[in-house]
N, C-alpha and C positions, 0 to 999 in steps of 0.2 A: 625859535624854533618855527617860519612861514607855513604853516600847517605842519608844523613841527619840522619844518625845514630843519629846524635845528635839531630838531631835534633831534635830531635826533637823536643814537644811537650808539655794545662792545663787541668786537668780533676780531677774529684773527684774520690776517690777510695774507695773500700770496705775494707774488713778487712785484706787482705794480698797482698803483692806486687808480681808481676809476679812470681818472683822466690821465694818470700816469701809466695806466694800463692801455693796451691797445684794443681791448674789446670788452664785451660784456655778455651777450647771450642771445638766445632765440626761442621762438615759440614753436619751432618745428619739432616733431616727435621722431624725426629720422634718426637712424643710428641706434646702436645698442647702449644701454646704460644700466649699471647695477643698482639695485635698491639698497637701502641702508641695511636691511637685514642680511643681505648676502654679500655686502661689500668686503672684498678681500684683496690683498696684494697691492702692487704699486700702480695699478690702473684706476683705482678708486680712492678718493679722499672724502672722508665723512667729517663734516663740520657741525658740531652740536651747539645750538643757540637756545636761549631761554624762552623765546616767544616766537609765535608764528608771524610771518609777514601779513600786513593788511592787504597787500596786493602786489602786482608786478607791472603796473602801468605808471611810469615816472611822473605823469601829469596828475595822477589820481591818488597818490599816497604821499606820506610825509614822515614816515617812521624809519628808524635805523634798521629794524629787522628786515624790512623790504629792501632797504638800500644795499645791504650786504649781498643779497641774491642778485639784484638788478645790476650791480657793478660788474658782474660777469657775463651779462647778457647784452647790455647796451653800451653804446659809446656816444659822445657828444662831438661837437665841432672841435672842442679843445679838451685837454686833460690836465691834471695836476702832475707836477713832478713827484717822484716817489717819496721824497723826504720833506716836502714843503707844499705850499699851495701856489707856487709859481706856475703859471700856465704854459703849456706846451702844445704843439700841433697834434691833432688827432685826425678826425674826419676832414678837417680843414688843414691844409698844409701851410698856408700863410694868410695874412689879412692886412688890409690897409684901412687907416682911419682918416677921415676928412679933417681938415684944419679946424673946423668948428666943433669937432667931436660928435657930430650928429649922424654920421654915416659910417658904417663898418662894412667893408667889402671882403668877403671870404672866398678864397680860392680852394675848391674842394678836391679831395683825393680822388683820383680817377680809378675806375675798375672795381670799386667796392660794391659788394652785393649784400642785401639783407639776407637773413637766414632762410627766407622763403624763396630765394632766387631772384627777387626783383632788384632793380638798380637803385643804389643810393645816388642821388643827384640833387640839383638845386630845387627841383619841384618837391622833393621829399622834405628838404629843409623848410621850405615855405609852408607845406602842409602841417608839419609838426609845430611850427610857431603859430601859425594862423589859428589852430584849434584852441590855443590858449590866449587869444586876443579877442576883444569885443568885435562882433557880437556873438562869437562862437563859444567863448570861455564860459565854463559852468562853475557853480559855487563849490563843487567838490574838487576843483583844481587848486589845491592848497598853495602851491608854489608859483602859480602862474604870474601873479602880480609882483612877486619878489624877483623872479628871473626876467620876465618880459614886460613888466609894468611901464618901463620907459620906452618901449618899442611903438613906433608910429605905424610902420608897415614893413613888409618884406617884398623885395623885388627879385625876380629871376632874371639875371643878366644873360646867362647862357647855361647849358646843362651843368657846367662845372664852376659856375660863379654865382654867388648870391649876395645881395646888398640888403643890409638891415638898417633902416632909418629910425632914429630916435626922436622923441618929442622934446627931450632936453638931455644935456650931457649927463652921463652916468659913469662915474669912476669905477664902480665895481662890475660893470657890465661884462667885461672879458672873463673875469673870475667866475661870474654867475654861469657863463656858458660851459664851464667845466664841471658843474655840479651834477650829482646823480638824480636830483629832483628836477623835474620839468625839462631840463636841457637835453637829455639824451634823445637820439633819433630812433623812431619806431617806423616800421614798414607801413607806408600809407595803405597798402593793400590789406595788411593785418587790421588796421584801424577801421577800414571800410567793412571788412568781413565780420567784424565783431562790434559793430554799432558804436565805434569811438570809445571802447573800453576793453583794453587788453590785459586787465588784471589777472586773468586766468590763462591767457594765451599770448605771452610776450614774444615778439620777434624783433630783434635788433641786428646790429652788424658785428657784435662782439665775438670773443673767442669761445664762448660756450652757448649752446642752444638748450632751450627748455624742452624737457621730456614729459614730466608729469608732476602733479601736486596731489599727494594723498593728505587730505585735511587731518590736522592734529598729529601727523606723523613725519612727513618729509617732503622735500622738493628735490627732484633729480635733474641734473644738467648733464649734457654730453658735449665733448669737444666738437667745435665747428671745423670740419675738415676743409671748408672753403674759406676760412678766415684769412683776411688780407695781410695781417701782421704776423708777429712771432707766434707760432703754433703752440698751444698748451702742451705741457709735458704729461699731465694727468688726464686720462680719457674721461672719467666720470667724477662729478662732484655732487655729493649728497648733503643737503642742508637738513639736518635732523633736529626736531623740536623736543627738547627735554626741559620742562619748566623748572624742575627742582635742581637747585645748585649742587647739592651733594650727589644727586643721581648723575649729573653731567661729569663730575669728577670720577665717579666709579666707572662710567662709560669710557673715559679717557684711560684710566689706569688699567682697565680690562682689555683695552685695544678695540673696543666697539666704536670709538670715535678717535679721529686723528688730531682734531683741533677742537677746543671748546672756548667759549667766551663767558662773560658774566661771572667770573670768579672773584672772590674777595680774599682778604688777608688770612682768613681763618683756614683756608684750604691749601695755601701755598706749600707748606711743609709736606702735607699729604701727597701733593702732586710731585714734588721734587724727590721725595723719598722713594717714590715708585719709578724713578728714573726718567721722568718726563721734564720738559723744559717750560720756562716761563717767558712770555713775551711782555716786556715792560717798557713804556715810553711815556713822556709827558703828554697829557691830554689837552686838546683844544675844546674845552667844555665848561659848562656851569651846571651845578645841581642846586635847585632853589625851591623855596616855599613861596607861593603867591597868594595875595589877598584878593578877594573879589571886590574890587573897588566900585562896582556898579550898584551896590545895594548896601543897606545897613547890615551889620554894624561897621563894615570896613570901607564905607565911603568916607569915613572919618579918619583923616591922616593920623590924628593923635592916638586913636585906638590901634591902628596898624603898628605904630611905633611902640606902643606899650606892649603888645604881644611879642614883638621882636626883642624888646628889652628883657623879656623873661627867659630868653634862650641863650645859653652859653655856647656859642658856635664853636670856638676852638676846642672846648671840652668835648662837645658832641662829635666833632670830626675825628678827634683822637680816639674816642671810644669806639666809633663805628667802623672806621677805615684803617686803623692800625698803621698809619704812616704811608698808606697808598693813595692818599688824597691830602690836599692842603686846604686850610680854611680859606674861604673866599672873602676878600675885602671889597670886591667889585664884581660887576657882572662879567666883564671881559677878562680873559686870561691875562696874566701879568706880562706875557711876551708880545701882546698885540699892540699895534699902533693905536695911540689914544689912551692907553692905560696910564694912570697917574697914581703913584704910591700914596699921595696925600688924600685920596678918596677914602672915606670911612663910612661904615654903616652905623645903624643905631647901636650904641654901646650896651653891653650887658649890665643891667641894673634891676634886679628882681624887686627890690623894695619900691622903687619908683613905678615899676610896672604894676605891682599890686595896688598901689595907691590910686593910680589913674583908672585902672579897670574897676575897682570897687566904686569909685566916684561915679563912673558911667553906668554902673549896674550890669556890666557884662560878665555873666557867670557861665555861659555855655557857648560853644561854637561847633559848627558842623564841618568836618574835615573829610575829604575824599582822597584816596591814594591808590596806587597800583601794587600788585603782589609779586611781580617778577623783577629780576635785576635789570638795570639799565647801564649803558656804558658810563654814564656820569654818576650812577648810584648803584654800586654792586651789592649794597646791603639790602636792597629792595625798598620800595616806597612804604611798605607795611612797617618794616622795622624802623625806618626814619620817622614815620608818623607817630608810632608808639613812643619813641624816645622824646619827641616834642610834646606829646600828651603828658609825659611825666613832668617836664619842666612847667607846663601850664597849670598842672594840678597844684603846684607849689605857690601859685599866685592867685588861687581861688577860681580858676576857670576849668570847667568840666568839658572834655572834648569827646564828641561822638565821631568815631571813625567808620567810614564805609569804604571797603576795599574791593577792588575788581581786577580781573585779568586785564592785560594791556589793551586788547582790542575793545573790550567793553568800557574800560576807563576812558579811552579817547572819546567815546560817545557821551559818557557822563560829563566830561569836561565841556564838550560842545553844548550840552544842555544848560550848563551854568548854574546848577542847583547846589551850591556849596559856599561856605564862607572862606575856607582855605583849601588849596589844592597844591599838589607837588608835581614838579616837572623838571625838565632839564633840557639842555641843548648841547649838541655836538656841532661845532662850527662847520658850515658847509664849504666856505671858500677862503677863510683866513682874513676876511675884511671886517673891520669893526662894525660896519653897518649890519652885518649878518647877525650880530648879537643885539645891538641896541634897537634895531628895528622891531624886535619882538614886542616891545612896549608901545609900538605905534601901529602894529598890524591890526586891521579890522577883523581878521579871522579869529574867532574865539578859541580855536584849537592851537593857535600860535600865541596870541596875547591872552593867556588864561587869567590874567589879572583884570582884563577888560578895562585897561587903563586908557584914558582919553584926555590928554593934556595938549591943548593947542600949541603952547610954546614948545613943548617937546616935539610934536609932529612937524612943526615948521623947521626946527633944527635938523630933524632927520632928512627932510627934503634938501636942506642946504648942504648937509654932509654928503649926500649922494652926488650932488652936482659939483662939489668943490674938488679941484685936482689934488692928487696925493701930495702930502707935504705937511709942514707944521701947522698951517692954517686949518687944514682938514682934521688933523689929529686933535687940535684944540676944541673943535666942535664936538667930537665924541667924548672928550674929557668932560665937557660941560653937560652932555647928556647923562653921563654917569652920575654927576653931582646932583642933577635934578631928580633922577630916580632914587638916589640915596636919601635925599632930603624929603621926598614924598613917601618913603618907606613902602614902595609898591611891592617889592619882593624882599624876602630875607635870603640873600645869597648865602649858601651853605658851604659848598666845596668845589674845588677843581680836581677831578679824579685823574689818576694815572691810567693810561691804557694798559689793561692787564688781561692776558689770555694765556692759554697753555696748549702745548702740542707734544706729540710723540717725538722721540729722538730721531726717528727715521724721516721726518718731514723736513725738507730742505727749502730755504729761501722764503719762509713764511713771514709775513709782516702785516700789521694792521695800520692802515693809513690814518693820519690825524683827522680826516674828515669822517671817519667811522665806516669806511668801506673795506671789503676784503677781496681784492682781486686775486685770482689764483692762476693767472696765465704763466707765471714763472716758477710756480711751486712744483716740487717733485717729491717722490717717496723712494727711499732706497729699497 
């Protein structure tokens, strides 16, 4: 999750994925747009999600709630195919790679304008990447090192051609350029006018433009009439924030929302009985519990393993997710390259756990968690933490749980004052490095276990540079085995993507990377 790159993020989506989409949005307030309170008819779509975005600057956020909105405002050089993470042209129409794999030359789409009327060109690409490279990169740019860490420099060849030179070969580089974090193109004028932070005033090249953000209520977007690609079918999109799961279901069933995310198995029947539809697909994600390996007691691998032994993961997953998630035996999803079915985590053995914990004198732990649903955990972090609290009570360990809303929780994770924390990751690009790098990332909001294993870190570097194929897959299998042996995380589940929508909504889908592009969505 690279400042939760992974993290991130459940949402319903429209007809194309960020990169599979032709656009994203803008910070312009031109044009009319309906507010969520007055949204009616086929010209407005209301999407209700469980938490508010942290911001709308792709370089400065790392969460899924932000990603869903940004995927309608911005575009990158590349995009993902609708049904996979295969890269496709977007703002770049083609590209050439040097024989040594160190130079990528991108041929840019001509005639594209940012939503503020300025030109998209090679200078804009250079400005967007340079702000995330030393010496300009800042600590709050969570995904900068993940997407552009291998970049040496950017050269403007001509207005429609840009050359990106790497310090070392990077197999995931092209896929990284299609991500919604860090990679999208922002208007350089917008960045200059807003002191290099457009969290509140986003301007991209995508199919929707930003209109307004009423805190704790909604974000309103309007169709970009000057969009270079396929024009949106719905004029206004409203992202409405409804924290309570049951309240979102009521909003859907009452027609106050057209699409909702963050639902779980307990409300599916209520939704379908009301005549609404369920969007369901395999998820590219991981839901996990992490130990703070940087301090006592969980700088001790044996104590991490003992706590994990106390938790019956298959039973827990069946109880909480009712068949809409599968128990995780690894960090990576089972369909990802490098996954090996022989990988196993610490086995459930409460008797052995109790013995080890008693001998060590470990009787209390401090656990922090989040209160809202996440794409990888629709039961909420609060419910998950309480379930694990119950398991640990049976082996003589008392758990103190501190719970926070998502935005506050991200700050608490950054502060590092916990023994155990809960997180998850929604894959950004379909590459195994995107998952395993979480345990190597120096950013504490990505690597919440604060794990630092030199052998692991060296293998991560090797995996990035190794060409796709069996040799590279074997590296990521080995990384999985190291993480399992060290009991850094307790992998819990891989969730299905689960959303709901009104029957008059057409061509809605949620991309496997956790974004919700609406350019092809319509309402009868």
